[in-house]
Short mmCIF file of the C-alpha atoms (twelve columns), coordinates in Angstrom:
data_MODEL
# 
_entry.id   MODEL 
# 
loop_
_atom_site.group_PDB 
_atom_site.id 
_atom_site.type_symbol 
_atom_site.label_atom_id 
_atom_site.label_alt_id 
_atom_site.label_comp_id 
_atom_site.label_asym_id 
_atom_site.label_seq_id 
_atom_site.Cartn_x 
_atom_site.Cartn_y 
_atom_site.Cartn_z 
_atom_site.pdbx_PDB_model_num 
ATOM 1   C CA . SER A 1   73.042  100.410 119.065 1 
ATOM 2   C CA . ALA A 2   75.672  102.438 118.487 1 
ATOM 3   C CA . SER A 3   77.782  102.550 115.712 1 
ATOM 4   C CA . SER A 4   80.952  104.356 114.716 1 
ATOM 5   C CA . THR A 5   83.226  104.649 111.293 1 
ATOM 6   C CA . GLU A 6   86.819  103.972 111.136 1 
ATOM 7   C CA . LEU A 7   88.861  104.878 108.391 1 
ATOM 8   C CA . GLU A 8   91.510  102.149 107.178 1 
ATOM 9   C CA . GLU A 9   94.961  103.751 106.708 1 
ATOM 10  C CA . VAL A 10  95.837  103.592 102.849 1 
ATOM 11  C CA . ILE A 11  99.569  102.679 102.178 1 
ATOM 12  C CA . VAL A 12  100.986 103.767 98.262  1 
ATOM 13  C CA . THR A 13  104.259 103.995 96.561  1 
ATOM 14  C CA . ALA A 14  103.849 106.841 94.355  1 
ATOM 15  C CA . THR A 15  106.772 108.512 95.491  1 
ATOM 16  C CA . ARG A 16  108.868 105.173 95.658  1 
ATOM 17  C CA . ARG A 17  108.449 105.059 98.841  1 
ATOM 18  C CA . ALA A 18  105.756 103.332 100.950 1 
ATOM 19  C CA . MET A 19  104.018 105.654 103.024 1 
ATOM 20  C CA . SER A 20  100.121 106.937 104.309 1 
ATOM 21  C CA . VAL A 21  98.205  109.153 101.081 1 
ATOM 22  C CA . GLN A 22  97.546  111.303 103.407 1 
ATOM 23  C CA . LEU A 23  101.512 112.478 103.253 1 
ATOM 24  C CA . VAL A 24  101.770 112.536 99.246  1 
ATOM 25  C CA . GLU A 25  102.061 116.049 98.058  1 
ATOM 26  C CA . GLY A 26  100.108 116.082 94.538  1 
ATOM 27  C CA . GLY A 27  97.236  114.736 93.445  1 
ATOM 28  C CA . ILE A 28  96.428  111.185 94.131  1 
ATOM 29  C CA . ALA A 29  93.477  108.849 93.837  1 
ATOM 30  C CA . PRO A 30  94.071  105.263 95.243  1 
ATOM 31  C CA . ILE A 31  91.604  102.739 94.618  1 
ATOM 32  C CA . THR A 32  92.027  99.858  96.822  1 
ATOM 33  C CA . GLN A 33  91.981  96.099  96.560  1 
ATOM 34  C CA . GLY A 34  88.566  96.215  98.538  1 
ATOM 35  C CA . LEU A 35  86.891  98.519  96.239  1 
ATOM 36  C CA . VAL A 36  87.918  96.685  93.487  1 
ATOM 37  C CA . ARG A 37  86.203  93.826  95.056  1 
ATOM 38  C CA . ASP A 38  83.268  95.295  96.186  1 
ATOM 39  C CA . THR A 39  82.646  96.661  92.772  1 
ATOM 40  C CA . GLY A 40  83.097  93.675  90.586  1 
ATOM 41  C CA . ALA A 41  85.214  96.000  88.715  1 
ATOM 42  C CA . GLN A 42  87.324  93.559  86.065  1 
ATOM 43  C CA . THR A 43  89.147  96.098  84.443  1 
ATOM 44  C CA . LEU A 44  90.512  99.574  84.393  1 
ATOM 45  C CA . ALA A 45  87.346  101.118 82.777  1 
ATOM 46  C CA . ASP A 46  85.442  99.948  85.116  1 
ATOM 47  C CA . ILE A 47  86.691  101.630 88.449  1 
ATOM 48  C CA . ALA A 48  87.371  105.058 86.565  1 
ATOM 49  C CA . ALA A 49  84.224  106.618 88.012  1 
ATOM 50  C CA . ALA A 50  85.993  106.126 91.507  1 
ATOM 51  C CA . ALA A 51  89.122  108.533 90.420  1 
ATOM 52  C CA . PRO A 52  88.563  111.813 89.749  1 
ATOM 53  C CA . GLY A 53  89.586  113.346 86.223  1 
ATOM 54  C CA . LEU A 54  90.133  109.864 84.997  1 
ATOM 55  C CA . SER A 55  88.427  108.807 82.089  1 
ATOM 56  C CA . PHE A 56  88.588  105.378 79.851  1 
ATOM 57  C CA . GLY A 57  87.430  104.624 76.548  1 
ATOM 58  C CA . GLU A 58  87.660  101.017 75.053  1 
ATOM 59  C CA . MET A 59  88.897  101.051 71.206  1 
ATOM 60  C CA . SER A 60  88.533  97.124  70.874  1 
ATOM 61  C CA . PRO A 61  88.522  93.988  73.171  1 
ATOM 62  C CA . THR A 62  91.936  94.285  74.426  1 
ATOM 63  C CA . GLU A 63  93.258  97.935  73.994  1 
ATOM 64  C CA . GLN A 64  92.130  100.854 75.645  1 
ATOM 65  C CA . VAL A 65  92.759  104.875 75.848  1 
ATOM 66  C CA . PHE A 66  92.962  106.590 79.114  1 
ATOM 67  C CA . THR A 67  92.550  110.369 79.997  1 
ATOM 68  C CA . ILE A 68  93.794  112.290 83.041  1 
ATOM 69  C CA . ARG A 69  92.472  115.651 83.129  1 
ATOM 70  C CA . GLY A 70  92.013  116.011 79.666  1 
ATOM 71  C CA . VAL A 71  95.630  114.451 78.523  1 
ATOM 72  C CA . ASN A 72  95.195  111.263 76.957  1 
ATOM 73  C CA . THR A 73  97.252  108.850 75.588  1 
ATOM 74  C CA . THR A 74  96.595  109.114 72.001  1 
ATOM 75  C CA . SER A 75  98.812  109.987 69.492  1 
ATOM 76  C CA . GLN A 76  97.867  108.912 65.670  1 
ATOM 77  C CA . VAL A 77  101.840 109.797 64.387  1 
ATOM 78  C CA . GLY A 78  104.633 107.373 65.282  1 
ATOM 79  C CA . ASN A 79  107.810 108.089 67.491  1 
ATOM 80  C CA . LEU A 80  105.911 110.363 69.457  1 
ATOM 81  C CA . GLN A 81  105.781 109.426 73.297  1 
ATOM 82  C CA . SER A 82  102.540 108.896 75.291  1 
ATOM 83  C CA . PRO A 83  101.887 112.058 77.648  1 
ATOM 84  C CA . THR A 84  100.226 109.651 80.303  1 
ATOM 85  C CA . ALA A 85  101.592 106.581 81.546  1 
ATOM 86  C CA . LEU A 86  100.358 103.218 82.533  1 
ATOM 87  C CA . TYR A 87  102.698 101.024 85.053  1 
ATOM 88  C CA . ILE A 88  102.054 97.473  86.201  1 
ATOM 89  C CA . ASP A 89  104.064 97.407  89.388  1 
ATOM 90  C CA . GLU A 90  107.294 98.882  88.388  1 
ATOM 91  C CA . VAL A 91  107.356 98.061  84.222  1 
ATOM 92  C CA . PRO A 92  105.630 100.427 82.167  1 
ATOM 93  C CA . VAL A 93  103.621 99.369  79.936  1 
ATOM 94  C CA . SER A 94  102.753 102.228 77.181  1 
ATOM 95  C CA . ASP A 95  103.877 101.907 73.409  1 
ATOM 96  C CA . PRO A 96  107.014 104.676 73.167  1 
ATOM 97  C CA . TYR A 97  106.997 104.630 69.225  1 
ATOM 98  C CA . LEU A 98  102.850 104.375 69.010  1 
ATOM 99  C CA . SER A 99  101.095 105.755 71.695  1 
ATOM 100 C CA . GLN A 100 97.765  105.137 70.303  1 
ATOM 101 C CA . LEU A 101 96.627  102.296 72.364  1 
ATOM 102 C CA . THR A 102 97.428  100.788 75.889  1 
ATOM 103 C CA . PRO A 103 96.940  97.068  76.980  1 
ATOM 104 C CA . SER A 104 93.383  96.380  78.918  1 
ATOM 105 C CA . PHE A 105 94.753  94.930  82.300  1 
ATOM 106 C CA . GLN A 106 92.572  92.644  84.473  1 
ATOM 107 C CA . LEU A 107 92.380  93.761  88.306  1 
ATOM 108 C CA . PHE A 108 92.034  90.372  89.376  1 
ATOM 109 C CA . ASP A 109 94.777  89.715  92.608  1 
ATOM 110 C CA . VAL A 110 95.465  93.321  92.619  1 
ATOM 111 C CA . ASN A 111 96.563  95.064  95.961  1 
ATOM 112 C CA . ARG A 112 95.713  98.764  94.396  1 
ATOM 113 C CA . VAL A 113 95.827  101.239 91.644  1 
ATOM 114 C CA . GLU A 114 97.317  104.314 91.928  1 
ATOM 115 C CA . VAL A 115 96.319  107.384 90.188  1 
ATOM 116 C CA . LEU A 116 98.868  109.898 89.994  1 
ATOM 117 C CA . LEU A 117 97.053  113.173 88.850  1 
ATOM 118 C CA . GLY A 118 99.432  116.114 87.151  1 
ATOM 119 C CA . PRO A 119 103.113 115.864 85.623  1 
ATOM 120 C CA . GLN A 120 104.823 112.740 86.849  1 
ATOM 121 C CA . GLY A 121 108.072 113.144 85.031  1 
ATOM 122 C CA . THR A 122 110.585 113.532 88.325  1 
ATOM 123 C CA . LEU A 123 109.777 110.161 89.191  1 
ATOM 124 C CA . PHE A 124 108.348 107.752 86.686  1 
ATOM 125 C CA . GLY A 125 109.795 109.563 83.225  1 
ATOM 126 C CA . ALA A 126 109.145 111.508 79.940  1 
ATOM 127 C CA . GLY A 127 105.837 109.349 79.649  1 
ATOM 128 C CA . ALA A 128 104.098 111.291 82.315  1 
ATOM 129 C CA . LEU A 129 103.879 114.301 81.633  1 
ATOM 130 C CA . GLY A 130 100.090 114.243 82.611  1 
ATOM 131 C CA . GLY A 131 100.216 111.435 85.204  1 
ATOM 132 C CA . ALA A 132 100.399 108.017 85.444  1 
ATOM 133 C CA . VAL A 133 98.475  105.281 86.242  1 
ATOM 134 C CA . ARG A 134 99.978  102.269 88.214  1 
ATOM 135 C CA . VAL A 135 98.864  98.572  88.646  1 
ATOM 136 C CA . ILE A 136 100.349 97.267  92.139  1 
ATOM 137 C CA . THR A 137 99.821  93.553  92.198  1 
ATOM 138 C CA . ASN A 138 99.741  91.481  94.877  1 
ATOM 139 C CA . LYS A 139 103.282 90.088  95.560  1 
ATOM 140 C CA . PRO A 140 104.153 86.145  96.749  1 
ATOM 141 C CA . SER A 141 103.571 85.191  100.266 1 
ATOM 142 C CA . LEU A 142 106.547 83.689  101.733 1 
ATOM 143 C CA . ASP A 143 105.345 81.357  104.635 1 
ATOM 144 C CA . ARG A 144 101.819 80.194  103.199 1 
ATOM 145 C CA . PHE A 145 100.003 78.440  100.796 1 
ATOM 146 C CA . GLY A 146 97.106  80.094  98.846  1 
ATOM 147 C CA . VAL A 147 94.230  79.672  96.481  1 
ATOM 148 C CA . ASP A 148 91.726  82.178  95.259  1 
ATOM 149 C CA . VAL A 149 89.319  81.779  92.800  1 
ATOM 150 C CA . GLU A 150 86.663  83.987  90.951  1 
ATOM 151 C CA . GLN A 151 83.466  83.269  88.864  1 
ATOM 152 C CA . THR A 152 81.110  85.618  87.055  1 
ATOM 153 C CA . PHE A 153 78.596  84.783  84.662  1 
ATOM 154 C CA . ALA A 154 76.217  86.901  82.759  1 
ATOM 155 C CA . PHE A 155 72.895  86.195  81.031  1 
ATOM 156 C CA . PRO A 156 71.997  88.893  78.450  1 
ATOM 157 C CA . VAL A 157 68.546  89.149  76.793  1 
ATOM 158 C CA . ALA A 158 69.687  88.816  73.459  1 
ATOM 159 C CA . GLY A 159 73.289  86.962  72.504  1 
ATOM 160 C CA . ASN A 160 75.037  84.223  73.911  1 
ATOM 161 C CA . PRO A 161 76.061  84.031  77.811  1 
ATOM 162 C CA . THR A 162 79.183  85.433  79.187  1 
ATOM 163 C CA . TYR A 163 81.539  83.887  82.055  1 
ATOM 164 C CA . THR A 164 84.651  85.069  83.148  1 
ATOM 165 C CA . THR A 165 87.075  82.701  85.449  1 
ATOM 166 C CA . ASN A 166 89.933  83.959  87.530  1 
ATOM 167 C CA . GLY A 167 92.568  81.801  89.649  1 
ATOM 168 C CA . MET A 168 95.302  82.357  91.815  1 
ATOM 169 C CA . VAL A 169 97.691  80.107  93.531  1 
ATOM 170 C CA . ASN A 170 100.720 81.018  95.835  1 
ATOM 171 C CA . LEU A 171 103.243 78.296  96.197  1 
ATOM 172 C CA . PRO A 172 105.919 79.060  99.159  1 
ATOM 173 C CA . LEU A 173 108.716 77.105  97.253  1 
ATOM 174 C CA . ILE A 174 111.016 77.605  100.449 1 
ATOM 175 C CA . ASN A 175 110.203 78.721  103.641 1 
ATOM 176 C CA . ASP A 176 110.802 82.623  104.218 1 
ATOM 177 C CA . SER A 177 112.597 82.398  101.327 1 
ATOM 178 C CA . LEU A 178 111.533 81.779  97.943  1 
ATOM 179 C CA . ALA A 179 107.710 81.567  97.047  1 
ATOM 180 C CA . LEU A 180 105.785 81.793  93.566  1 
ATOM 181 C CA . ARG A 181 102.923 83.403  92.645  1 
ATOM 182 C CA . LEU A 182 100.477 82.553  89.483  1 
ATOM 183 C CA . VAL A 183 97.476  84.066  88.289  1 
ATOM 184 C CA . GLY A 184 94.995  83.165  85.412  1 
ATOM 185 C CA . THR A 185 92.557  84.714  83.717  1 
ATOM 186 C CA . TYR A 186 90.009  83.503  80.955  1 
ATOM 187 C CA . SER A 187 86.921  85.287  79.810  1 
ATOM 188 C CA . ASP A 188 84.615  84.589  77.312  1 
ATOM 189 C CA . THR A 189 82.272  87.494  75.705  1 
ATOM 190 C CA . GLY A 190 79.428  86.327  74.027  1 
ATOM 191 C CA . GLY A 191 78.539  87.692  71.018  1 
ATOM 192 C CA . TYR A 192 74.828  89.751  70.167  1 
ATOM 193 C CA . ILE A 193 75.558  91.117  66.738  1 
ATOM 194 C CA . ASP A 194 74.143  89.072  63.491  1 
ATOM 195 C CA . ASN A 195 75.704  88.384  60.028  1 
ATOM 196 C CA . PRO A 196 72.574  87.597  57.929  1 
ATOM 197 C CA . GLU A 197 74.639  87.880  54.507  1 
ATOM 198 C CA . ALA A 198 77.684  85.207  56.022  1 
ATOM 199 C CA . GLY A 199 74.889  83.136  57.762  1 
ATOM 200 C CA . GLN A 200 76.616  83.712  61.336  1 
ATOM 201 C CA . ARG A 201 74.640  84.368  64.870  1 
ATOM 202 C CA . ASN A 202 76.216  86.110  67.554  1 
ATOM 203 C CA . TYR A 203 79.303  86.128  65.693  1 
ATOM 204 C CA . ASN A 204 81.228  89.258  67.719  1 
ATOM 205 C CA . TYR A 205 81.869  86.934  70.322  1 
ATOM 206 C CA . ILE A 206 85.398  87.643  72.383  1 
ATOM 207 C CA . HIS A 207 87.861  85.306  73.712  1 
ATOM 208 C CA . THR A 208 90.674  86.532  76.151  1 
ATOM 209 C CA . ALA A 209 93.164  84.922  78.301  1 
ATOM 210 C CA . ALA A 210 96.233  86.423  80.501  1 
ATOM 211 C CA . THR A 211 98.703  85.067  82.787  1 
ATOM 212 C CA . ARG A 212 100.879 86.384  85.602  1 
ATOM 213 C CA . ALA A 213 103.520 84.840  87.549  1 
ATOM 214 C CA . GLU A 214 105.828 86.457  90.292  1 
ATOM 215 C CA . LEU A 215 108.940 84.461  92.005  1 
ATOM 216 C CA . MET A 216 110.159 86.069  94.670  1 
ATOM 217 C CA . PHE A 217 113.591 85.346  96.340  1 
ATOM 218 C CA . LYS A 218 114.697 87.052  99.992  1 
ATOM 219 C CA . VAL A 219 118.162 86.791  99.999  1 
ATOM 220 C CA . SER A 220 118.533 88.790  103.047 1 
ATOM 221 C CA . PRO A 221 116.080 90.738  106.060 1 
ATOM 222 C CA . GLN A 222 117.400 93.940  103.657 1 
ATOM 223 C CA . LEU A 223 117.224 92.347  100.243 1 
ATOM 224 C CA . THR A 224 114.217 91.157  98.543  1 
ATOM 225 C CA . ILE A 225 114.082 90.472  94.759  1 
ATOM 226 C CA . THR A 226 110.714 89.853  92.854  1 
# 
């Protein structure tokens, strides 16, 4: 049977305007929601291979260092701004005073990730000299109730099991005017290292939890506040 391949148009906001990625000047690597789901990615480090010039290194369970084209976020000296920026929607989350580490962000209920390669100071400030990573979350739906649940398990040969639970609820409070989107994640990573002197087994376990809430108010057809 005959088959055809259809390319899906990818819309990004790398220029502060919604436009096709084909029309954006400069280097950009968009990572869509479908790619995140298909690869089972949980954190930004899991999608680094999909973006040329981007790499991640985990320093601790909730902190990381990322590098864009050889320029990374690490600085061992205080009061020095990071040369690469991490954004959650329109909010920069890199530490402006000690840019040694950046927070590890869960990718559940994320619309896309935009990796902007090269200097981005014009649109994203002095902290984006080497580039920027923008995590764009899914926004509340004003007219539709929604629920999404994701559960993952891992059973290592040695150590305790690992599981992750993610959930989302979208609540239209006033039809076509006001909506609330709630997202929660919880991860229990089983340990695999023993400490014989203290009599502890699998003691390097990790428990992490995160929540996110977004409220959208459509004031008029021309103005929406999130």
